[in-house]
N, C-alpha and C positions, 0 to 999 in steps of 0.2 A: 291494777293499780292498787287493790286493796291488801293485796298478796307484799307490793313492795313496800308499802308503807307498814304493813305489818312486819317485814324485815327490819325496817329502819327504826321502829319503835323498840324491838329488842335490843337493839344496839345502842339505845339511850340518845336517839337521833329524831330529834320532831321538826316536820316540814310543816309550811303553810304559805298563804298567798297573801301579799301585801302590795295594792298600787298595782295589782296584774305581774308582779313578779315574787320568785321562791325566795323564803326566806327561813332559814335552816339554821337550829340549834343543837349542840349537840357538849360532850362532855370533853374535856382534851384541848388540845391547840391545834390540831389539824384533821380534817375529816381523812380516811384513808381512801386513796388514788381509785381504787375498785368502786367503793360507795360513789364515790363523785362524779366518776365517770356513768355510771349508771343511773344517777340523777340528770345528769344533763341528755342522755339518750332518751330519755322520757318525761322532760321537761315540758312539754306541749302536754301530752296526755295528762301529767299530774297539775299542772294548772287548771286543766277543765273541769277536772276531778274534783279538785279542792275547791274551786269555784262554785261548783253544783252544791257541795256539802254546805258553802257558807249561805247561801241563797236559803237553803230548807233546812237549816239547823235550829232547831229551837226545844226546849227541856218537853221532855214527856213527862206530863203529870203523875202522880203516883194516887193511884184511886185509893178510895176507904176501903173500907172491909165489907164485901158483900157476900151473899150466898154462893151468887155464882156469878161469872163473868162471860164476856164476848168473845168468838176468835175470831182470828185473822183470817182475810180472806184465803189464806193457801190452809190454814186449818180446816175451814169449812169445808172445803174441796176435798181434801184427804178424808173427814168425817162421811162425807155423803160416800166416799167410796167402800170406805169400811161397813158404812151401815148397808148399803146394798149386797154386797157380797163379804160376808164376816168371815170366812176361811181365808183368804187371800194374804199372803205374807210379801208381796211386790214390795211394801214400802216399810220393811224392816231394815235398818240402819246397823251394822255390825263394825265391832273394832277390839282387836285384841292385841295383847302385849305378853310378851314372854320374860319373864322373872328367873334371873338365872343367880343365883346365891342363897343365902337363909332369907326367907318368906315368913315375915310376922304375920298369919293370916289373920288373928285378930284385929290387929292393927288396921290391917286392908277393909275388913269388914267396916269399922269405925270409922276409917277414912269415908265410905261408901256412904256412910248412914248422915255424914257431918254433909256431905254434900248434897242429897235430896234434901236436908233442912235447907241448907242455904238457897239452893234454886226449887221455888215454887212448882216450877215446869215438871219436873222431877215426879213430883208427889200429883198430878192432875189429872182428873178423869175427866171423861166426856158424857153427858147424860142430856136425855131432853128435858125441858120444864113441862110444866101443866099446857102450854100453847103449842107445845110441840116443836118449841124453838131449841135446838141443842146448844149447853154451854159449858164453858170450864168451871169445875170444881175441884178446887183444891183441898185436897185434904193434909191432916195434920200429920208432922213427921211420923209420929208412934204408929198412925194407922195407916200407913202409907203401904202396909203390906210388904215390904223389901225382905227379901231373904238372900243370901250367900250362900251358893251352892257348891259342894265341893265335890269332883270327883276323883278318886284313886285309880291312877291308869297304871300304877307301878308294875302290875301284874298281867297286864296285857303283853300278848307275843308281840304284836308290832304297836308299841305306844303311839309313833307317829299316826299311823293308820288310824287307830281309834280314836285319837283327839280331831283330826282331820274331819271323821265322820259326823263326829258329837258336835263339832262346831257347825258343820252345814247343816244337820238338823237341826240345832238351835238358832240358824237365821230362817231358817224354813217354817219354822213355829208362829204361828199367828199372836196378836194379841186381842184382850177383849178391851176395848177401849173405856168400855163403860164402868169396868171395873177395877181395872189396873192390876198390878204397877206397870208402866209399861217402859220398863228397865228390868234387864234380866243382867246377872253378872253369875258366871261359873268358874270356878279355879279348878283347873284341871292341875294333878300333881303327878310329874312324870318322872322324877327323882328327887330325893329330899332338899336337892339345890337348885331344883327347875321346876318352875310353874308355869303355866299359861293361863291367863287371866283372858274372860271372852266377854263382852259385853253387846250386849242387842238391846236396841231401842226404837219404838216408834218413829218414825219420821215426823210424826204430829206434833211430838215435843223436840226435835233434835234436826242438826243439821250437819256438816261436814266443819265446819269452823265449830262448832259445840262440843262432834266428838272428841276434838281434838285437845279444847278447852277442859273436857271432863276429865281426860288422862292427867294433865296437866296440873288441874286443881286436886286430884285426887291424889297425886304424889305428893302435893306439898302436904294435904291431911296426914298422908301416912308419914309422911318425914316426921311431922310434930307430933303425931302419935306414938310412933316408936321410940321417941327419943322424951317423951313425957312431958312435949312440951304445947302452947295453944297454936294456931295456926295463925300467920301472920297474912290474913286476907282482908283487904277493905271492904266493908259490909256493902250492900248491893242497894242504892237507894230505889232503884225500881226493881220489877219483874214483868217477864213476859206479858200477863194479863195485863199489865199497864201500857205495854209497847201494842197489843193487839186493840186495846179501846182508843188510845192515841191514832192508831191507822184507820180505823171505822170512821172517826169524827174526821180524818184529814179527808176520806171519800165522801163523806156526807156534805162536808162544807164547799166541795167543790175545790178545795186546796190546789188540788192536783190535776186542774183542768188544763194546762197548757201540755202538760206531760202525758193527758190521755189523748188530745189533739193530736200531737206527733204520731204516737202509736196507731191509732187510728187511721191516720192518715197513709202511715207508712202501708197499713195492708189492707186498704180500702178496695183493692183490687184482689182478684183470686192469685191466693200462692201455688206456684207450681210443686207437687210433691216429688220429691227423688224418687226415681225407681232404681231401688239398689237390693242388694242380695241375689244368691242363686240359689235359692231354694223360693219351693211357692210361698206367698204372705199368707200367713193365717190369716181365716177371717175376724178372727179376733186377738187381740194382741197379747202376745206372752213375754215373759220376761228372763227366760231361762239363757245363761249366758257364761262368757268366758272372756279371759283377758289374753292379750299377746305383746309381750314387751320386748322392745330393742332398743338399742343406742344409736344413734346418729354419729354420724363419721364427726368428731370434735373441729377438725382442721374446717369442714365442711358448715358446721354451725358455727364459727368463727365470721367466715366471710358471709356468713347469710345475717350474722348479726350486723356486721358494718354496713351492709346493703340495705338494711332496714333502718338504719341510724341516718346514712345516707339522702333515705327518701324521709327522714323527720318522723318516724313509725317507730313505734314497740316493737320488740321481739314478737309479742303476741300477735299484735295487727298481721305480722310478717306468717305467721304460723296460720293464722286464719285464712290468707290469701293462698297461701300454698294447699291447704285442705280443701279450699275452693276450685282451684285448679285440678285437683285429684275428681273432684266429684263432678266437676265438669267434664272432664276426659274418660268418667264411668257412666254419665247420663244424658251426653250432649246439650245439658239445660245452662243457661245463662243467666236465670233469675235465681239464686241459691239462697234460702235461708237456714242458718245453724244455730244454735244455739250457744249459750256460756253463760255458766253461772257466778253469782255476783254472792259475799256476801250477806249483804242489803244491812250493813251494820255503820251507815254513814254517820250517825252521831255516835260520838266516843263511848257514851255511857253503854251504849249496847256490844262493846267489843267484849266485854266479860261476863257477857250475858248468854247461858243456855238456852237453846228455843229453834223454832222454825222461822228464822230470819232471813235466809237464802230467797234470792230471787233469781230469776232467768232473763237474760236479755235476749231476745232474737235477734240476730243480727241478718239482714237481709241485704244481698248484694247481687245488682243488675250490672252486667258486663257485657263485652263483647268478646266473641270467640278469637277476633282477631287484635283486642286489647295486651299492648305488653304485658310483662308480668309487672314493672313499674307502673305500668297503668292502673292496673287492676291493684295493688295494692293501694294507691292513693284512693281509690272507691271505698277499698275495707277501713281506711284510715277514716275517711270521712264517716261512713256509717258507724264505727264504732265508738268514735269522739261522741258523735248525736247519741247513742244509746247511751252513754255515760252520764250525759247532759239530763236525758230523761228517765235515769233507771230507777228514781222513787215509784214507778208508777206500778203495782202487783201485776205479774203477768198473769196468775189468774183471772183478776180481774180483767184485764185485757181481752183474755181468748171469750170469759163469759160475753163481753159486750161485741165481739165480731160475729159472733152467732155463727161459727163456722158450719159449714156441712158435715155432719157425724161419719166418722171413717173408724167402727172398732178397732181394726186393725194397726190404727196410726196412732202417735202422738198428735197434737194439734200442733199447728204452722212448721215443725220442724221433726228431723226424725235423727239429727245428727248433733252433739254436743262436743263443744271444742273447749278445753281446759288447761290451763297453763300454770304450774307453779313455780317460784320464783326459786333459784338457789338459794339454801340456808334459810330457807322460810319456817323451818320445823325446830328453830335453834334453840329449844327450851331445854331445860334440864332433864334428861332422861336417866340419871344414876343418882343414888342411893348408897351412902355409905355399907357396903357390903353385899351390895346389887348391882347386876348389871341389867341393863331393859333395853331391850329391842322391840320392833314391832313383829308380829306374827303373821307370816307370808304363804301360809302352807294350806288355805284353802282352795278347793278343788271346784266351788261352785260359785257363782256369781249372779245376783238378780243384776240384769239389763234392761235399763228403764228405756232405752232408747235401740235404734237399729245399731248404732254405731257411737261411741264415745271416744275421741281423740284426747289424749292426758299426757299433757307435754311436762316434764319436771326438771329443771334445772339439776345439774350435780356439777362435782370438780372436773368432768371431763367434757361436759356439753349438755346435751339434752339427752333424755329418754322419753322414746315415745311408748306409750299404752293404748294398745287399742283395745276396746273393750265391745263385745258384739255379740248380738243376738245368735243363740245358735238353731233357732230355728230360721234362721234367713239365711244366716252365712254359714258353708264349711269351714274347715280348717284349712283346707287349700288354697281358698279365696280369699281368706285373709290373709293367707300369708302372703300370696300374689299382691294382694292391694299393700300393704307393707313394703315390698319390694318396689311397688310403682312408686309410693310416696319416695322411698329415697331415690330413684331416678328422677323425677321431679325435682327434687330437691335440687340434687346434683346441677340438674340442667338450669334451674333458675340461677343458681350462684355463676354459671359458666356464661350465662347471656341471658340478664334479664330483661333485655329489650326484645328477647322473642316473643311471637303471639302466642297467647296460651295453647291454641290449639296444636302448635306445631312443637312445642316442646318435646322432646325426647323421652319418651316412658318405656315404651317396649326394650326389653332386651332381645341380644341374636337368640338365647334359648326361647324366648315368648315365638319369636316369629318363624324358629324351626318346628316348634309346638305345631303353632295355626297353619304351615303352609305342608309341612309333612306330616307330622304325626296324627292329625286331626282329620286328615285326608287319607290315611291308611297309605302315605307312600314313602316306602323304605329310601332312604339315601337322598340323593339330590333327585328334585321333583322330575326332571326331564328323564330321569331313567325308567318310569315305568310304561312301558309298552301296552297298547291296547290289545284287545284278543283278536286274532284273526278277523276280517268284515268276511261274513258269509250274507246275500241275500236272504231276507224273511220267506222270499217265495222257495229259495234253493233249501230252506231247513225245512220248509212244508214238504218240500218234494224229496226230501230225503227220507222223510219220518213216512211219509206215502209208499216209499219204496219198502222200508222196512218193517210196515206192519199194512199191505196192502187192504188185507181182509178185517180189519180191526174198524167200529163204527165210528165214523168221522162226525154227523152231523144227524140228528133228530129233529125234524121238526112237521109238527102233526103227526100225520101220517105219513109220513115220509121219512128213510132213513136212507142215508150214502153211506156206504164205506170209505176209506182212504181212496183206493181205486178209483171208485164211482166219481169221487168228487174230485181227484186230479186227471181223471179224463174230462169232466165237463168242463173245468177250468181251462185246459188246453183248449177244447174245442170252443167255446166262446172267445177266449184269446185271439184264437185263428181266425173265428167270424169278423171281429172287431178288425182284425188287422186286413182282412180283404176286401171287408165290406164300409168300412168307414177310415182307412188307410191312418188309422193313428199311429203315432211313434213315440219312439223316447222322448220323456221329457214333456208330453202332452198332458194336459191337465184334464180329467173324468170325472164329471159330477155324478154322483150317485143319489138319488132319490127315490127312494122304495123301502115299503114296510120292513119288518124285520122277516126274513124267511131264509132259505135254502138259498136262493135265486141271487138275493144278497150279497150272502158271502163267496158265492160264486165269483160274481161281479169283482169284488174288492180282489180275490187272487188273482183274476185273468187280467186286471188293469197291473199288477204287481208284475204279472209274468210278462207284460209288454213293454216294461220299462217306466210306465205314465205313472203319474200321481194322480189318487184318486181324492174326490173333494165330496166329503158327505153333506147331503142337505135333509136335513128334517121335514118328511112330508106335512107335519103338522104345524111349521113355523105360517105366520102369516105371510101372504103374498109379497108384501112390501121387502120383508125380509129375505124371501126365496129369490125375488127379483135382484135384489142389489147385490149377493152373494153369488149369482149366475152372469153378472155384469161384471162385476169387480175382478171374479176368477177366469174370464174369457174363457170358457168352457169349450174344449174341442169337440166334445160332445158330452150328453147326457142321458145317462142309463137310468131308466125309471120304469114304471108299471102302468098297464092301460089305465090301469083307475086315475093315475094322476094325470093325464095327457090334455084332459078338459081345461087344467088349471095350469098352461104353459101358453097362454095367449101373450105374453108379458117374456118370454125367450124367444129370441129370432135364430137361436142354434140351432144344431142338428140334435135331436132327441131320439131315443131306442128303447120301445117296450120290450122289457126283457122276460115277459111271460107270454109275449105274443110272436116274436119274430123266430123264425127256424133257426136258431143258432146250434141246437142240438144235433142236427143234422149234417153238423160242419164235420170236414176230416179234422181230427186231431193233429195226425202226423204233417198237416200243411201247416203248421205254427213256424213262423220264421223266428230263430234262436234271437233274442235281443239283450244286447249288454247291459246289465243293472249296474249304473254307477253308483258307486259309494256316495258321490256329494250332488246326488240328481234328487230330486222330491221323491218324497216314497206317498205323503198324503199332503192334503191342506185344509186345517181344520180351522173355522173363523170362531171367535171369542167376542166376548161383549166390548165393544169401544168407547172410550171417554167422549167422542166428538158426533156420539150420536149414532153412528152405524159401526157393525162388526167388522172385525179385522183378522186377515188372513194369514195362519203363521202356518211356514212350509217347515216341515221336517224331511230329512235326508235319508235315504235308504242307511246310510251308515249308524246314522243316530236310532232309528228305528232298529236294526239290526242288533248294536249295544245293548238296546234295553230288553229286547225278547232273549236274548241269550244270557243275561244277568239275571233275568227273573225265572225263567224255569230253573238254573243250575240253584240260584237261594232261595226259592219258595218251594221247589220240589226236587230237585237231586235225581237220585237215582232211585229213591226209593218210592216214588209215590208218581203215579199218571194223574195227573190233572182232567178232572172231569165238570168245565163251567155250564152255566145257564146265559143267553144273552138275553136281556131284559132290559136294557136302556138305550136311548137314542144313541145311532151311528156320530152323532156329532158330538158326541162328548166322549174326549180319548180314555176315558174309563174302560170302553168298550174291545179297546185294545189289547189288555191284559186278556180279557175273557175268549176274544177270538183267535189272539196268535199266539198266545202261550198256550192253549189248547191243542190247536192245530200243527206247532211243531214240535209237541210233546207224547204225540199220540193218543191223547184225552178224546173224549165225548164233548161235543158243545150240542147243548139244548136250547133252542130257540123257542121263548115264547111268542105267542103271536103280537100284535102291535096294536089291538085294538081292546085287549084286555086288561081288564083295571089292574093297578100297578099292587092292591093290596093284595088282590086275589093271586097275583104272580108271586111276591114274595112267599105266602103263605103256602100256594104248592113247591116252591122253591126249597125252603127250608124243612119242608115234611118228605122232603125225598123224591119229589119231579126229576125225572132224567138219572137218576141215582147220582145226583150230583155230589162231587165231596168237596167243592172249592166256590166261593163267590166272592167277586168282587165290587163293593158297593160302598155309599157314601155314608157318614154318620146319619142324614135324614132318613134313610134307608131302614137304620136301625132301630129308629125312633118311631116308623112304621111298625117293624118285627115286635117291639116293645107293646105294643096296642093290639095286639094280635091273640094273647092270651096263649100262645105256643108253650109246649112244655120242654120239647125236646128236639134234637136235630142231628142228624148224620154228616153234617157239614165238619170236615176236617180243619179246614184251609180258609181263612177271613183274611182278605185284604181290602184292607178301609183308605178310601182316597178320597179328593176331592173338597174338602172342608175340615175344619178343625174338630178334632176327636175329644171327646171327654172320659170320665172314670167309668159315667155311667155307661156311654157305649161298649166298653168293656164288659162288663157286669151283664148285659144283655146277652151277651153272645156266649158268654161262659155258662150262662144261667142256662143256654138251648143246649150247650154240650162242654162239661167243665175241660176234656181234653182238647178243645178246639185251639188251634194255634192263629194268633191272632197279630195282624201286621200294619202298622199305621206307617202309609207311603204319602209322600210329601214331594211334588213336582207340578211345576205350571207347566201347561201346553206346549211353550216355548221351549220347555226341557226335556221332552220326551217321555211324556206319563209321568214318570215317577223319577228322581235324582237322589231320595233319601230314604231312609226304611228304620223301622225300629218294630222289633217286637214286643208284643205287651203281655204281661199277666195281670191280673184284675189285684188293684191295689197299689198298681206301680203308677210312678209318674207319668204321665202323658207327655213324650216327644216326640221327635220327629228323627232322632237319630241318626245316622251316620251317612256318607256318601255311599251310593250304589259302586259296582266297578266303574273305575274309567272317568268316574266323575271326581270334581273338584269342587268344594263350598269356601269361599271368602265371606267375612261379615264385615261389610265395609261402614266407617263411619264419611263423616264428611269429608268431603276432597278425597275421596276414595281412600281413605286411612285406613290401615288394616288394626279390626280391634281386637282385644283380647278377650280370655275367656269371662264370663258374667257382664261383657258390656255388649248394651242392642247396638245394633245396625241393621243396614239391609242385608239381606241374603242374597248374593251375587253369585251365579253358578257356572262352573266353566267346566271342560271336557268332551268327551265324544256326543253329551247328549243336547249341545246345546243347538236349537234350531237355527234356520238359513235366515231368519230374519221375515217381516211381515211384506206380505204382497201388493205392491204398489205402493208403499209408503215409506219412502228411502229415508226419510227424515226421523219416523218414529224408529224404526231400525238401527239408526245410527245413534238415537238416544240411550235405548233401552240394552242394544247388543255392542257392547264395548269391547276397547283391546283389553287383553289380561294382561296386566304390569307385570305378572309372573312367567308368562311364556309368550314368546315372539312370535307372532303369526296368527296366536287363536284369540277366540273372543269370549268374553262369557256375556251371561245374560242376568240383567240387573230386574231381579224379581217384583220390587216393590213391597215386599213382604219384609216384615222384624224379625230378627231371631237373635239368638246370642249361642255362643260356645258354654257349656258348665266344665270347669274343669276335669272331667273325666271323657272329655270329647263327644260326648254328647249334644245336640241340639235343641234349643228350646225355641217353640215357633211363638211370637209376640203380638201376631196379628200384620195388619196391612198399614203399610207406610203413608199412600194415600189415602182416596176413599172407597177403594175399590173391595167387594164385599163377595164371599161367598155364603148362597142361600140352597139348601138341599144339594150340594155337589157342583151347582152351578156358579161360573167366575161370573159376576155382573157388576160393571161400571154404573152407578148410580146416575150418571152424567147422560149416558142412554137415556134413560128413563124419563130425567129431566127436560131434554132436550124435546122427547115425544110429547111430556104432559103439557110444554111450550107451544105446541104446534096447535093445542086449542083455544080458540078463538077468546077465551074468556079467562086465560091462566095467563097472568103477568109473568111470576116467576115462579119456579118450582126447586125445592130443594129433597133431596131423598136420601137418606138413611136407614142404616139397619139397627134396630132395637131390639131388645129380649122383650117378649111379651111375660104374661104372668107364670106362664108355666117354664120358663127361663127359656123358651125355644126362638130363634132368629127370624126377624122379619121385617119385611121392608115397608117403612112410612113414609109417605110422602106430603112434605108442607108447601102448601101450594098459598100464591095470592092473587087477588083479581078484586075487580071493583063489585063484580055481581057477585051474588050468592051462589056458591058451586054446591054441587051434587056428587055425592062420590059414586052411585050408579052410571050415571054421564061420564064420569074421568074414567072408569074403569071400561066402558063400552067405547070409547076413545080409543084407550092402550091397547083393547085386544085388535084392533086393525090395524097395530103398529109393532106390537110386541110380543114374544114367545108368554104364554102363559106363566112360566117362572118369573118373568119380570115384572109381571103386574103386584103394586102395593098390596098390603094386607090390609091397611087404614091409610087415612088421608084426613088431613088437618088444616083448615083455613086458617092461617094467621094475619096478622096487621101489618107486623112488620118483622123482619127478621134481625135474629140476634147479629151485631157485627163485631168482630172481634178487631185487636188494634192492628192488624195488617190491613185490612178493608174489606175482610173476606167474610161471607157466613159463616158465624161461628156454631159449627155442626154440633158442638157437643151440649152449646146450650139449647139445642134447639128442642127438647124435651119441656123446657122450662118458659118457651115463648107463648105471647098471649094468642090465643087463638082457639076456633071453635071446631071441636070431632067433627066429621061428615059422615059418621059412624055409629055414634050414640051421644047421649047427652048425661055427664053424671049428674043423679041425684043424689037428693037426701035419702040415706034409708032409716025408717023408725025402728027401736029395739021389738022386736016379734015375742019376746017369754020372758019370764020374772028375771033370768041370769041377764040378758043383756040390760035389761029395763033397771036392773042393781046397779051393774056395772056404770051403765049409761049418766045417772045420778053421781055417781063417786067423781067420772070423769068432768061432769058439769062443775061440780064443786071445787074438783083441784085447777081446772082450766078457767073457770070463772066464765065459763059460755052459758047461753042460755040453751043451744042445741047443739047435740052431738049427734054424729050419725054414726050406724055401727060400724062402716067400714071407713070411718076416718082415720087416718094416720096419726097417734099420738103425738109423736115429736113433728110433724108438719102442722099439728093445729096451736100450736103454742107450748107443747111439753117441753119442759129440760131439766135439770138435775135436780133441782129442790123437789120440782115439781115429780117428777119419777120418785122421787123416796116416799114423798107423801102419798103419791098415788098406791102404792105397794103397800104401804102401812095402812093404809083404808080398805084393800082390797083383803088383806090379810086378814084383816079385823072381821072383815063381810063374811068371807068363806072361808071354812076350818081346813085351810092349807098353806103352806109356804111356797110365795111366788118368786121367785129372783129374779135379778136383773136380764139373766139371757134368756127367759120367757118374754120378757115385754119385748124386747128387739124381734124374739121369733113369733111373736103374736103381739103386734102394735095396735091393733083396731080391737072392738068389741065383738065385732063379730066372731075372729079367730082366737080370741082370750076366753070368751065365753064357750065356744065349743071345746075348748080343753078342757076350763072348768068342769063342766057335763061330763064329758068324757074320760077324762083321767081319773080322777077319784083320788080321795087322801093318800093312800099308801103309795100311790106312783108317784105322786109330787115327793112325798116325806121321801121316797126312796130314790134320788133321781139317778140316773146312769151315769157310768163313766166318763161317759161324752159331754153330761151333761155339767157332770162336776168340775171336768177339765174346761170348760167354756166359764164357769162359775170362776174358777180360779184364773183364768186368762183374761176377763173381761176389763178389768182395772187397766186401764191405760193410764197415763202419768197424771192424773187427778179428774178421772170422770169426762175427759174431753170430749167423748163419745156422745156426750148428751149437753154439748152445751150449747144448742141453738136455742133464739131466741132470750139469749141473758142468760143461762142456767150456770 
């Protein structure tokens, strides 16, 4: 609305509201038709906007001269930012013009000096008074320190590049707010008749409106000076200092109470953040940016304008609605807050003022994905009109009062801005006799204060969209895709505005081809790729035994078996089982035995007989073993004599492999069995959400596909894999170690069952069995990191089972810099691994690309195919998809669904979230449900919750995965009950029901569970629930040394607290932005060092800060590392909102 009114004013048209109707005054007989139509199109918004101005208009008093003046709320926050991190240029503003023709440089310099004399804010500096309060100080024009810099670029080989680099450098140069001047002007001489005028100002004295006004008035002064005349500009009655004092008075006298209430109510509940970007979000916000521009289809723009008019909305409201659709489709969120800047010059007198008047309106729109675009537009219209009504309340003040949870990597409330500039809104005179003036647009660098800024500008052809983006979050390809999808949605809305927003066409045919074929490495049509020939895994082993009969196959303690010996024993055992137990193809045979050579022989013999093996860990609780044996309906259980005493709950047939005389069986008597590809090879039980584990069947074909791919991909022809076996057979990680080794001619070294895992890992890495390969989890790597090992001969590490991090890669590379490391992803239901990514140190941790004969889809709601950059459920298709869950047809139907792109095939819904990146690699984003992985084990918290609730004193239990102080993931159980509970009692109870890896590390007894709007327990808020830790009580810790005592005294003074413990977090006990500034000022006075804002985040309590002060020393603090300097530069988010807790 501001821009429309501004446009009308430049054409001599004044508009006001009388008796609820618009009153228009203009020069001439008739308004132009296009202007009249634009006023009609925007009538409701104009009336509401002008009514709001009428309600709050009042003369801003002019202050008497004083030594210094108060800051506005916006200035106060920007000063805090600059005070804490003085080397940051994120809030520099830039404007540049090209002068073509004869330029009078002397007249130009005089014009700027007159401008500085006219606007006090251009000669204002910011300094603290004796009380520590920052104030505006207005310098006399003669003492403002302004100087016009002139650089000659005519002799440069590439003048354009030279000036571009200089302009970029000037934008990146910080200001000293206490010394000034806060305006820099440089003239670059390109030729005798061509100059570039570059102006850089700090945002604390300027905004976008001001920049335009500055150039406009400068040209008025220049034109007059060049002509030897006096500029005809009306004197200013008030200055920025008057506005700042008036604003503070309005806040103090509660004049804006109604506005405050509206905004506080609007954001009284939590505001979801938009998960955007195809790059990892930096921990601390950055400002590196670029801009992508393109024009929207003029015909579509006209049709869209008509649609907005039909709905009684402005074009701006329609564009906000379209961007909301785009953000919804990229994030699947229906509660979206974006920002829009307004000039903040509701009072007419402020229109000719330079200064930081701009305000930001947060526009929160809550809708349903099934809403039509028309319905969404109505929601946006209502929200926008309400925002206009309450626009006088300062955004910075709102952020202070909301006390939002800090996130140093984000802006507060929103990360996406949407702005619209009316066509012809810059219609002021830009030409002077003998001079042609145009904007300078040759800059390469942009400061991006937000993740994304959508700037729409009207022109004669329709609309130009400029998308400014943070280059640390978005790549060029992603922004190109984003803009293309905006165009598609724009066209789809015009075509059918009644279509639900979640069904509007966004993807192109090219997008779909990329997702189905290119990313899945499928040439041509999807159906054209044939899977490799099926060969049973047992046949692969037998072929290997024939090729290398005398090579060592298994080493276990003192026993060594060659491939010939191993194959012979497998045949003997298979023949024995067939003759004595009449096993038939398709039978399920349990294997409950310790790790040893006999166990491996049993697995191979079962496969040779065409049966499926069911591994059961002997260390499982009896109740779990009983459940698996009953659910699997075992036809036979192979075990060891040591475990026979523990089988009173098993009423089937058991066979002790270490006692029966099967070695005497004639190997030749074995009956050849057909190993059907669609028959089960094994059945592995994983954690189930109902409280019981679920058995997942994997076919021989799926099994074979994985083994053949792994052998070719990981090892090829140049490497024979020698693995160690050290984990439970119930964990499908062992499949790689066992079967890749024995089908490739490698040696399998078996570690004893009862040996400690730490000892095993030490031996393994230090060269036990001369192993050159290892399959392990990130938790295993964490254990390795604590063993102080210096080197290893391991050449290949395959990591899977849980999420991998950069520290895991670094730990392995430290052991062997030439080690090949692979991140393998795949649920049990998709046969060990379905995606893989080779990793190097310093590389982004991704799960890569699909393995051979596997396909990956990322599905959103209603199984909608999602493009690169958009999160969705990882769904897996292809040869490795399992057969389903035994005895759980309903769950099988839910998780194993029809492949929409391949008739007759199924895909598995993993429940994991992921997204494609533009280069075709997949990023893992966590679980869609509450399932977690701890130390490689997949765990359903529901199973633990069900077990806890079996305790007579536990009424309700919720289990969550949380990171501990060292960054490791651990299980935490939140329990409720009338009686006072005890952790040891609960652990003892769970030990009889669950494996050790499913026992929570911490227990918290809560009074009431936090409930989300949908009536379920809000797991994200569990950490903040009122409760009592059953493990330890948090106690006050007093200072222990002089440094801590001195710091504690400062904290008490700043926070106004009588007691501060050395482990209390500054920001959790009342710390905010102003207090942080004061805190660091006092600390830097007390200690001979310069502690910056990043240090306060890094060491937020007295204990850690004192330790840093004692150990760092002055030299280290005075010369921070490049990383710390980078943090310091990046720490400023849009006005230090990372510190706004508790009203800062």
